[in-house]
C-alpha positions in Angstrom: 36.7 198.4 53.1 37.4 200.7 50.1 39.9 199.5 47.6 42.2 202.4 48.1 42.4 201.7 51.8 43.2 198.1 51.1 45.9 199.2 48.7 47.5 201.6 51.2 47.6 198.9 53.8 49.1 196.4 51.4 51.7 198.8 50.3 52.7 199.5 53.9 53.1 195.7 54.5 55.0 195.2 51.3 57.5 198.0 52.0 58.6 196.1 55.1 58.8 192.8 53.4 60.9 193.7 50.3 63.2 196.3 48.8 61.5 199.4 47.2 62.9 199.1 43.7 59.6 199.0 41.9 57.9 202.4 41.4 54.2 202.7 41.3 52.8 205.4 38.9 50.0 206.5 41.3 48.6 209.0 38.8 47.9 206.1 36.3 45.9 204.0 38.8 42.2 203.9 38.0 39.4 202.7 40.4 39.5 199.3 38.6 43.3 199.4 38.9 43.0 199.9 42.7 41.0 196.7 42.8 43.7 194.9 40.7 46.5 196.1 43.0 44.5 195.2 46.1 43.8 191.7 44.8 47.5 191.1 44.0 48.7 192.4 47.4 46.0 190.4 49.2 47.2 187.2 47.5 50.8 188.2 48.2 50.1 188.7 51.9 48.8 185.2 52.1 52.3 184.0 50.9 54.4 186.6 52.6 56.8 183.9 54.0 57.4 182.7 50.4 57.6 186.2 48.8 61.4 186.3 49.1 61.4 184.4 45.8 60.2 187.5 44.1 63.4 189.4 45.2 65.7 187.3 43.0 65.7 185.5 39.7 66.5 182.0 40.8 66.5 178.8 38.6 63.3 176.9 39.5 61.9 173.6 38.6 60.0 174.5 35.4 58.8 170.9 35.0 56.1 171.9 37.6 54.9 174.9 35.6 51.7 174.5 33.6 51.1 176.6 30.5 47.7 178.4 30.9 45.1 177.0 28.4 41.6 177.9 27.5 38.8 175.3 27.2 39.1 173.3 24.0 37.6 174.9 20.9 38.3 175.1 17.2 40.5 178.1 17.7 42.5 176.7 20.7 46.2 177.1 20.4 48.2 173.9 19.6 50.1 172.3 22.4 53.9 172.8 22.5 55.6 170.5 20.0 56.5 167.1 21.5 60.2 167.0 22.4 60.4 170.7 23.5 60.8 171.7 27.2 59.9 174.9 29.0 63.0 177.1 29.3 61.7 180.5 30.6 58.5 182.3 31.7 58.3 186.1 31.6 55.7 188.8 32.3 55.8 191.3 29.5 54.9 194.9 30.3 54.8 197.5 27.6 52.7 198.8 24.7 50.9 197.6 21.6 51.5 200.1 18.9 48.9 201.2 16.2 48.7 203.5 13.2 45.7 205.3 11.7 45.4 206.2 8.0 42.3 208.5 8.5 39.3 209.0 10.8 37.2 206.4 9.1 39.8 203.7 9.0 40.4 200.9 11.6 43.6 201.1 13.6 46.4 198.9 12.2 48.8 197.0 14.5 52.3 198.4 14.0 54.1 196.1 16.5 54.8 196.2 20.2 57.5 196.9 22.7 57.8 195.4 26.1 60.2 194.7 28.9 60.2 191.0 29.9 60.5 190.2 33.6 61.7 186.8 34.9 58.7 185.0 36.3 60.0 181.4 35.9 60.1 180.8 39.6 56.7 182.3 40.2 55.2 180.2 37.4 56.7 177.0 38.9 56.1 177.7 42.6 53.3 180.3 43.0 51.3 180.2 39.7 48.2 181.7 41.5 50.1 185.0 41.7 50.9 185.2 37.9 47.5 186.5 36.7 47.0 189.0 39.5 50.6 190.3 39.1 50.2 190.9 35.3 46.9 192.7 36.0 48.4 194.7 38.9 51.4 195.7 36.8 49.2 197.3 34.2 47.3 199.1 36.9 50.6 200.3 38.4 51.6 202.2 35.2 55.0 202.0 33.4 56.6 204.5 35.7 59.4 205.2 33.2 62.1 207.7 34.0 62.8 210.6 31.5 64.2 209.1 28.4 63.4 205.5 29.3 61.3 203.1 27.2 60.2 199.5 27.8 63.3 198.5 25.9 65.7 200.3 28.2 64.1 200.2 31.6 66.1 198.4 34.3 63.7 198.8 37.2 62.0 195.8 38.6 58.4 195.1 37.8 56.0 197.2 39.9 54.4 196.2 42.2 56.6 193.1 42.5 60.4 192.4 42.6 60.7 190.6 39.3 63.9 191.5 37.5 64.3 192.3 33.8 65.2 189.2 31.8 64.7 190.5 28.3 63.1 192.8 25.7 60.4 192.3 23.1 60.0 194.4 19.9 59.3 193.9 16.2 62.2 193.7 13.7 59.6 194.2 10.9 55.8 194.2 10.7 55.7 190.3 10.7 58.7 189.4 13.0 58.2 189.7 16.7 61.6 189.5 18.3 62.6 188.4 21.8 66.0 189.1 23.4 66.4 187.1 26.6 70.0 188.0 27.1 69.4 191.0 29.3 71.2 189.6 32.3 75.0 188.9 31.7 74.9 186.0 34.2 71.8 184.4 32.6 72.0 184.4 28.8 68.8 182.6 27.8 68.8 183.3 24.0 67.2 185.4 21.3 64.4 184.5 18.8 63.0 186.2 15.8 59.5 184.6 15.5 56.5 184.3 13.2 52.8 183.9 14.3 51.7 180.2 14.1 48.3 180.4 15.6 46.0 182.7 17.6 42.8 182.7 19.6 40.8 185.5 21.2 41.4 186.2 24.9 38.7 184.8 27.2 35.5 186.9 27.4 36.3 187.7 31.0 39.9 188.7 30.4 41.1 191.8 32.4 40.7 195.0 30.5 43.2 197.8 30.1 43.6 201.1 31.8 40.9 202.7 29.7 38.7 199.7 29.4 40.5 198.2 26.4 39.9 194.5 25.7 42.7 192.0 26.1 44.8 191.3 23.0 44.6 187.7 21.6 46.6 184.8 22.8 49.3 183.6 20.4 51.6 180.7 19.5 54.8 181.9 17.8 57.5 179.8 16.1 61.2 180.7 16.1 62.7 181.6 12.7 66.2 180.9 11.5 68.8 182.7 13.6 67.3 182.0 17.0 69.8 181.2 19.7 69.7 179.3 23.0 67.7 176.5 21.2 64.5 178.6 21.5 61.8 177.1 19.3 58.3 178.2 20.4 56.8 181.2 22.3 53.3 181.5 23.7 51.6 184.8 24.7 48.8 184.0 27.1 46.8 185.6 30.0 46.8 188.9 28.2 45.6 192.1 29.9 44.5 195.1 27.8 46.3 196.3 24.7 43.5 196.3 22.1 42.9 199.3 19.9 39.5 201.1 19.6 37.4 199.9 16.7 37.8 203.1 14.8 40.4 205.8 14.2 37.9 208.6 14.9 39.6 211.2 17.1 42.8 209.1 17.2 46.3 210.4 16.2 48.2 209.0 13.3 50.1 206.7 15.7 49.3 205.7 19.2 50.1 203.2 21.9 48.0 201.1 24.2 49.5 199.7 27.4 49.3 195.9 28.0 50.7 193.1 30.0 50.9 189.4 29.2 52.6 186.1 30.1 55.3 184.8 27.7 56.3 181.1 27.8 59.5 180.1 26.0 60.2 176.5 24.9 63.5 175.0 23.8 65.0 171.9 22.2 64.4 169.9 19.1 61.0 168.6 17.9 60.6 164.9 18.4 60.6 164.2 14.7 64.0 165.8 14.4 65.3 163.8 17.3 64.3 160.5 15.6 65.7 161.4 12.2 
């Protein structure tokens, strides 16, 4: 069966199973995107009796959630520091932003902006849906209303029902910032961060809307001023977001859409607890 037929069938089933808050940007869906959407809905259909967990942002047992890791290698990200515990998991959906000095230069990363969607329950109870949802969310398009940006959007994550739990942006070129206080009833914390370690995305990582490679996986450390006892942040299971190798035919500034999982850890490192 063609991917578009599978997608239409899945959308019809999903419309009965859940509210219609998410909006699919059909014009942005590529043939590869249809496959991603179909894969997500097929997996969701297998768990339709459990899919009500996507319609809320409940507190779930995060001790059961397992941080995605690549096979060990010299560039593998370090484990979370001993003594820290997982506090929140989010799917980030937005853009990686780049600038170009001239046609012969390589694009330079100028930060990122993204809405963060509460995926804590999904990571704990249905982790097999995490990867397909991130990929499907990229295929679905941002579907922003006039005047909206990833920092102001309030709609749920298409094609799921995950609610906004925060925003991600850069305070300056070296300070990724996470604001997880988007929901008045669930203030998680805020964190200016600095990159601690990085590793390339896996060779088979999902590509972006125009075939862009996935951006690297990261470990970030919270800087002074973080709230909610947030200490460490991981960006993993990235989808798309990379710039082309050259600025040829590119504007002075441009954006590349991406999706990723963000894992937030809280507490005090073990060495501080023992001091």
